[in-house]
N, C-alpha and C positions, 0 to 999 in steps of 0.2 A: 059342903060349900069345900072347892079344889084351892089348894093353896099354890101361889104361882112360886117358883122355883127362882132366885136371882144369880143371874151368872156373874161370877167373879172373875174378872182378866186375868189372864196368866202374868205371873211375872217375872220380867225380864232378868236373863242371867247376868250377873255381876262380870263388869268388864274385866279381861284379862290384862295384866300388867304388859308392857311391850319386851320383845325377846330383848333390847339391851339392859333392861332392868335385870333378866334372868341373867345374864352374861354377866354384868356388873356383880352380882352377889357369888354366882357361882363358876366364871372362869378365871381360875387362877391367874392365868399370863393375860390377861385384860389389861391390866396396868403397863405391862411390856410395852403393847400395842399402842397404847395410848400415848406414852413417851415416845414411842418410835414416829407417832405421828406429828406429835408434835416437835421433833426434831427436825423432820423432814418439812413442814410449815415455816420451821425458821431457816432453814437451808434456802427454801425459795425465795425467802424474803430478802435474803442476802444476793440474790441475782448474778452468782458467779458463774465464770462463763465456762464453754468447754476449753481444756486443757490442752486437747489434743491425746497422742498416742506416745506411749514409750518409742515405737518403734522408729517414728517422724520426729524424733528428739532432735533437732538442730536442723530441720530439713531447709532451713532458708540457706543456712550457712554452706549446705552440701549442692544446692542449686548456684550458689554464688561462685563457688570452687572450683578447680577443673580438673577435680581428683576424677570423677566420674564422667569426665567429658575428652579429655585429651586423648589424643591417638597420633601413631605415626603412620610414615608409609601411604596407601593410596584405599578410599571406600566408597562406596558408592551403595545409598539406599533409595529403592523404587518402590512406589506404594500405590496401590491401585485402590477404592473405594467403590464399592459396587452396593452400597444402601446405607443410610444415615439412620435410619428409625425401622428396624434395627439397625444397628452399625454393623457392617461386615466390610473389612479391609484384608489386604493381603500385601506382605513387603519381601522382598525380595534384595538381601544383604550381601554384597562383596568388598573382601579385603586382601590385599596383598601388598608385599614390601614394606612389612613393617619389622623393625629389629627384635621386638622382642615376642612377636607371634606369627605360625604359619600360616599362609593363604587361606582363605576360610570362606564358605558360604553359608548363608544361613535362609531359611524360609522360615515365616512366622503369618501365622492369621490370626484376626481377631474378630470376635462376635460380642455384642454388649445392648443388653436391654437395660431400662432402670432398676431390675435388680439384680440382671445376671451378667456376671461378665467371663467371658472363656478365652485363653490364650493359648496356642498350640504351635510350637517350632520343630525344626529340623535340621540337621548339617549335614555337609558333605560326608561326616564319617558316619553318619546313621545314629548320632545321637539325640533323643526326642525329649524335649520339656513341654510341660504343659500347666497352665494355672486355671483355677476356677473358683469365683466367688459366688456366693447366692446370698443375699439381703433378703432376710426374713422379716425385717421392717428395715425403717430408717434408720435404727440403732443398734441394730443385730445382725451380723454377718459372720457367714461362715467361707472359710479360704481354704482351698487345699492344692497345693504344688507338688508337681512329680517330675523327675528327671531319671532317665533310663538309658545308660551308656555301658559300650561293649568294655569296658574299662573297670575292672575290679576295684572297687568301692569306691564308685562315682555314683552309685544308684541312691536318690533319695526320695521319701516321701513324707509329706509336712502338711500338717492338719493345724488348722488354725481357728479359733472362735475369738471374736472381737465383739465387745459392749461397748458403746459410748454412750453414758449417764448425763445428766443435763452438766453437772460440774466435775465428772471423774470418767475415765477410761479403765476399763478392765480385759485383760487380754489373755489366754491360754493359748502355748503352743506346744506341740510335740512332734520329732522327726525322729522318722524311722523307729515308730514305736512296734514292740511285740508282744501282744497279750499275753501268750503263753507264761512269760518270765518278768514282763515290766521291764525290760532291757530298750535302752534309746536314749534321747535327749528330750527334757521335759522343761519348758520355761513358763513361767507367771510374771506378770509384770501390773502394776495399779499405780498411776497418777491420778492425784486429786488436787483442786483448787482451793487454795486454804483462804485467799483474798481474791479480790477483781485482778492484782496482778500477778500474786506468787503461786506456784504448783510445785508440790512435793510428790514424790514416788520411790517405786524399788522396782527391781528386776530380779527374781530368784532363777539360777539356773541349776537344773539335777541332771548330772550324765550318769547313766547306769549301761557302759559296753557291754558287762557282764554280768549274771546274778549275783557274784560275789564281790564285785567293785563297783563303787558309785563314788562321786562328789558333788557336792553343792556349793554355790557360791551366789550371794547377794548382791547386786549394785545398788547405791542409792542414787537418787535424780533430784535436781531441781530445776525449773523454770520460773523466769521473771519477765513479762511482757508489760512494757509500758503502757500507760491508757490510749497513748494514741495510735498504739502497734506500729510503730515506727522503729523499735528498736527491741530486740530478744536477747537474755541472756540465759547460758544452760549449764549447768555442772555436773557430774559425774563422777562418783567415786567406787573403784572396784577392789574386791580384797585381795587382788594379786598385787598390789602396788601399782595400781595403773588410775590416775585422775585427768578427767577429761574438761576442760572448759572452753566455751564458743560464744561468740558475741558477733551479732549481724545487727546491721542499721539502714535503713532506707534513707539515704540523704535528699534527694527528691523523686521525681516520677518516673525517672530515667537513671538514676544511679544508686547502686547498692554496693555496700563494702561487709566484709566480712572476715575474723579471726577465729583461727583454733588454735589452740595449746593443748599439747599431751605430754604428762610428766609420767616417767616410768622412775618407780624408787624400788627394789626389790633387791633379794639377795645376789641375784646373778647379773643385773642389769640396770645401771643410772643413765637414765637420759632423757632429753628434751626436745620435743619439736614445733614448732611454733609455725603457723602459715596465716599469710594475708593473702587476701584476694578483693579484686572489684569486678563488679560487671555494670555495663554502660549498652543501654537500648537505644538504639536509632530508630527511624522512623521504618526502613527497610533491611535494619541490620542490630548484630548483637555484638559486643567484644566483651570477652572475660580475659583479665590477668592474673595470675599469681605468684608469690615469692614464699619460699619457703626457708627455715635454717639450716637446711643440708645443700645448700647453694643452688638450689633448681629455681629457675626463672619461665614459667610457660606462658604462652597466650593463644587464644582461640577467636576466631573471628568468622562468624557467620552472616554471610550477605544473601538477602533474599530478591532477587531478579525480579521475579513476580512471586505470585501466591504459590507457585506449584513449583517452583525451582530454587535451590538454594547452593552455593558455593560455599564451602568451607576451607579455611588454612588454619594450621596448627602448627606450633614451634615450641621445643624446649630445650635449654640450654642448662647443662651441670656444670658448674664452676668448677667445683671440685673435682671431679672425676674428667674435666675436659672432653667433655661429649653434647651431642647435640642433635635433636630430632626433628624430622619435620612431615606434616604430613597435610595431604589435599585430599578433598572429598566433595562429592554432589549427594543432594537429595532430590528427587525427582517425585510429583505426585501426578497421579492420573484419578480420572473417575468418568464413570459413565453417565453421571445424574446431568438432569438440566440444571440451571441457574435456581428455577423455582425450588426444584428438591433439595437441594444445599440449602436454600433458605437464603438466598442472595437474590436481590433485585434484577430482573433480566436487562439485557441491552434494549434502548430505547430504538426504533425503527426510523 
C-alpha cells in the first residue's frame, strides 16, 4: 500500500530590519545628522527672513544719496532696445565739459535672460569691461567681471560665487587670482538673520600681492530692519579704525530720507563725515538733494517729459572751497518693438 507524502509549505524568511535601524546602530555620525535636522527644523519654524547680501548693505541709502549720481558738464545717454525676452539693448553715452574728468564716449550692450546676464562695454580709449552672471538656481549665482586697459595696473578679473539661503547669505570673491602662487585678493562674507529684524555678519579680506607678503582684515556688520520695512539701520566696524553707520526711512510713498556717518580714528587720521539726503518722487520727475559736513550741498532733478525722454539738471556748491559745479543731461530711449511686444496696451483706433 503506497504511502502518500504530505507537502510542507516553505517557511517565509524573517523580515530584515529597516536600513534606518542599521544606521542608528552602526553609523557613528547619525546623531550629528539628527541634531542638524532638528536644528534646521527649528530654524524653519522661526520664519527668519533673508537679510540681503553684505555687498548691498545700505543700498537704500546709496540709492537716496547723490554720491553715485551727481555729475557736472554735459552728458547724453541714448539707449535702444531690440528685444524684451530675451532682453537685448545697446547704449551710447557721451560726456564733456566736466571739471574733474576729460570728455568721454562709452558703448554698452546688455543681454539678459531669467538665468543669464551679460554686459559689455568699450570707451573711446579702447578700454574694455564686461560682466557675466549665471544663475545655477534661484539661490546660487556665479558672477564674473573683467576690465582690460592699455594702462598698466588697470587690468582686473574678478570671480564671485553668491549663495542665498533662507535666512542667510554667503559670498566668496577673488580679484586677480594667480593659482601658481595663490597671489591676489580674496574676500569672504556671511550675513545671518538672528531675529526677524536683526542680522549680524562679517567680511574677511585677504590680500596677497606677493608670495612673501600678505594681509588679512575682518569687518563686522549689523543690520536692523523694522517690522513694516519702513526704516533700516546698519553699522560696520573695520579693524583699521573706521566705523560706518547708516539710517534710511521711507516717510511716504514718494519721500525717502537717509543719513550716513563715517568715523575714522587711527594713528594717522581722526575725522568724521556726516551726510544727509532726501529723495522725492513725483509722477513724472524725481528730485534728490544732499548735504554733508564738508560744506557741500548738491541736488539732482530728473524730469521725464515722455517715457522715452528725460532731462537732468545737477548742481553742487562747496562752501568751504568756494566752488560750484553744474551739469545738464538728457536720456533718450528708442525701440523697434511694437506696444504689444513691450507689454503695453495698443492705442485704440
